[in-house]
C-alpha beads as a LAMMPS data file, in Angstrom:
LAMMPS data file: protein, C-alpha beads

114 atoms
113 bonds

1 atom types
1 bond types

-500.0 500.0 xlo xhi
-500.0 500.0 ylo yhi
-500.0 500.0 zlo zhi

Masses

1 110.0

Atoms # bond

1 1 1 280.689 334.049 216.690
2 1 1 283.345 333.576 214.058
3 1 1 286.721 335.157 214.599
4 1 1 290.216 334.952 213.167
5 1 1 291.583 335.025 216.718
6 1 1 292.064 331.979 218.930
7 1 1 289.612 331.773 221.835
8 1 1 292.296 331.919 224.503
9 1 1 294.355 334.716 222.915
10 1 1 291.629 337.352 222.473
11 1 1 288.036 337.142 223.682
12 1 1 286.396 339.015 220.787
13 1 1 282.884 338.467 222.098
14 1 1 283.520 338.946 225.841
15 1 1 282.410 335.379 226.492
16 1 1 284.527 334.990 229.616
17 1 1 282.180 337.448 231.321
18 1 1 279.450 334.799 230.985
19 1 1 281.228 331.431 230.874
20 1 1 283.929 329.860 233.034
21 1 1 285.376 327.800 230.201
22 1 1 285.266 327.969 226.423
23 1 1 285.850 325.144 223.984
24 1 1 287.306 326.068 220.633
25 1 1 286.358 324.070 217.569
26 1 1 288.009 324.470 214.198
27 1 1 286.490 322.939 211.088
28 1 1 289.267 321.244 209.128
29 1 1 287.507 320.545 205.814
30 1 1 285.501 323.737 205.437
31 1 1 285.565 325.219 201.932
32 1 1 284.654 328.854 201.375
33 1 1 281.745 329.674 199.096
34 1 1 280.004 332.799 197.873
35 1 1 276.880 333.326 199.976
36 1 1 273.975 334.272 197.743
37 1 1 271.060 332.660 199.572
38 1 1 270.225 333.393 203.217
39 1 1 267.432 332.265 205.506
40 1 1 266.904 333.446 209.083
41 1 1 264.810 331.328 211.470
42 1 1 263.161 332.999 214.462
43 1 1 261.196 331.542 217.367
44 1 1 257.834 333.371 217.272
45 1 1 257.263 332.996 221.017
46 1 1 260.486 334.634 222.210
47 1 1 261.599 336.700 219.175
48 1 1 264.981 334.962 219.221
49 1 1 267.143 333.970 216.287
50 1 1 267.422 330.166 216.254
51 1 1 269.380 329.620 213.081
52 1 1 270.912 330.954 209.904
53 1 1 271.074 329.067 206.622
54 1 1 273.715 330.240 204.134
55 1 1 274.313 328.748 200.695
56 1 1 275.608 329.441 197.242
57 1 1 273.004 330.220 194.586
58 1 1 272.791 326.579 193.451
59 1 1 272.645 325.073 196.953
60 1 1 275.735 322.901 196.377
61 1 1 277.632 324.457 199.292
62 1 1 275.772 325.452 202.440
63 1 1 276.083 326.073 206.135
64 1 1 273.492 326.094 208.909
65 1 1 274.375 327.884 212.141
66 1 1 272.089 326.909 215.025
67 1 1 272.046 328.935 218.236
68 1 1 271.335 326.509 221.072
69 1 1 271.235 327.492 224.755
70 1 1 274.954 327.452 225.540
71 1 1 276.382 326.247 222.279
72 1 1 276.515 326.955 218.582
73 1 1 275.986 323.977 216.299
74 1 1 277.155 324.115 212.674
75 1 1 275.939 321.753 209.959
76 1 1 277.805 321.786 206.643
77 1 1 276.382 321.014 203.211
78 1 1 272.764 320.557 204.200
79 1 1 270.171 320.652 201.429
80 1 1 267.415 323.177 201.891
81 1 1 264.919 320.301 201.821
82 1 1 266.611 318.827 204.931
83 1 1 266.428 321.974 207.073
84 1 1 263.225 320.862 208.836
85 1 1 264.917 317.606 209.880
86 1 1 267.948 319.484 211.239
87 1 1 265.771 321.837 213.291
88 1 1 263.677 318.985 214.666
89 1 1 266.848 317.178 215.734
90 1 1 268.295 320.109 217.691
91 1 1 265.171 322.008 218.779
92 1 1 262.812 319.431 220.237
93 1 1 260.558 322.075 221.808
94 1 1 260.075 324.074 218.590
95 1 1 257.658 323.176 215.809
96 1 1 259.367 323.944 212.501
97 1 1 256.093 324.957 210.883
98 1 1 255.612 327.725 213.447
99 1 1 258.975 329.416 212.922
100 1 1 259.217 332.877 211.407
101 1 1 261.454 332.599 208.348
102 1 1 263.011 335.422 206.344
103 1 1 264.710 334.752 203.035
104 1 1 267.077 336.754 200.872
105 1 1 268.301 335.579 197.481
106 1 1 271.253 337.465 196.072
107 1 1 272.590 340.438 198.070
108 1 1 270.709 342.875 195.812
109 1 1 267.245 341.571 196.697
110 1 1 265.175 342.568 199.723
111 1 1 264.243 340.303 202.653
112 1 1 261.064 338.302 202.115
113 1 1 258.896 336.741 204.833
114 1 1 258.067 333.119 203.973

Bonds

1 1 1 2
2 1 2 3
3 1 3 4
4 1 4 5
5 1 5 6
6 1 6 7
7 1 7 8
8 1 8 9
9 1 9 10
10 1 10 11
11 1 11 12
12 1 12 13
13 1 13 14
14 1 14 15
15 1 15 16
16 1 16 17
17 1 17 18
18 1 18 19
19 1 19 20
20 1 20 21
21 1 21 22
22 1 22 23
23 1 23 24
24 1 24 25
25 1 25 26
26 1 26 27
27 1 27 28
28 1 28 29
29 1 29 30
30 1 30 31
31 1 31 32
32 1 32 33
33 1 33 34
34 1 34 35
35 1 35 36
36 1 36 37
37 1 37 38
38 1 38 39
39 1 39 40
40 1 40 41
41 1 41 42
42 1 42 43
43 1 43 44
44 1 44 45
45 1 45 46
46 1 46 47
47 1 47 48
48 1 48 49
49 1 49 50
50 1 50 51
51 1 51 52
52 1 52 53
53 1 53 54
54 1 54 55
55 1 55 56
56 1 56 57
57 1 57 58
58 1 58 59
59 1 59 60
60 1 60 61
61 1 61 62
62 1 62 63
63 1 63 64
64 1 64 65
65 1 65 66
66 1 66 67
67 1 67 68
68 1 68 69
69 1 69 70
70 1 70 71
71 1 71 72
72 1 72 73
73 1 73 74
74 1 74 75
75 1 75 76
76 1 76 77
77 1 77 78
78 1 78 79
79 1 79 80
80 1 80 81
81 1 81 82
82 1 82 83
83 1 83 84
84 1 84 85
85 1 85 86
86 1 86 87
87 1 87 88
88 1 88 89
89 1 89 90
90 1 90 91
91 1 91 92
92 1 92 93
93 1 93 94
94 1 94 95
95 1 95 96
96 1 96 97
97 1 97 98
98 1 98 99
99 1 99 100
100 1 100 101
101 1 101 102
102 1 102 103
103 1 103 104
104 1 104 105
105 1 105 106
106 1 106 107
107 1 107 108
108 1 108 109
109 1 109 110
110 1 110 111
111 1 111 112
112 1 112 113
113 1 113 114
């Protein structure tokens, strides 16, 4: 759900078909980084993607994208050791230990189930 277009100028994702109003949020202090570490978090009960963790190879720069019911929450510069705390804060009904987690380090590697 990231686009170079403004929400009200071009609806890239056809969100107006679902929602009456959209709120655009632009991160002011976001610094680009090379993504070399990826984790995908799935709810095992509903086979839905709950979140994506992206970071550089050293973990100094990172981004967590959480897919809530009607909103997308983004957490910048979260350590991988703090991911459980972030999920518990936003997903009260989900036990972090029960999530299905896939990991990929470096684009050349294959996905690994944790």
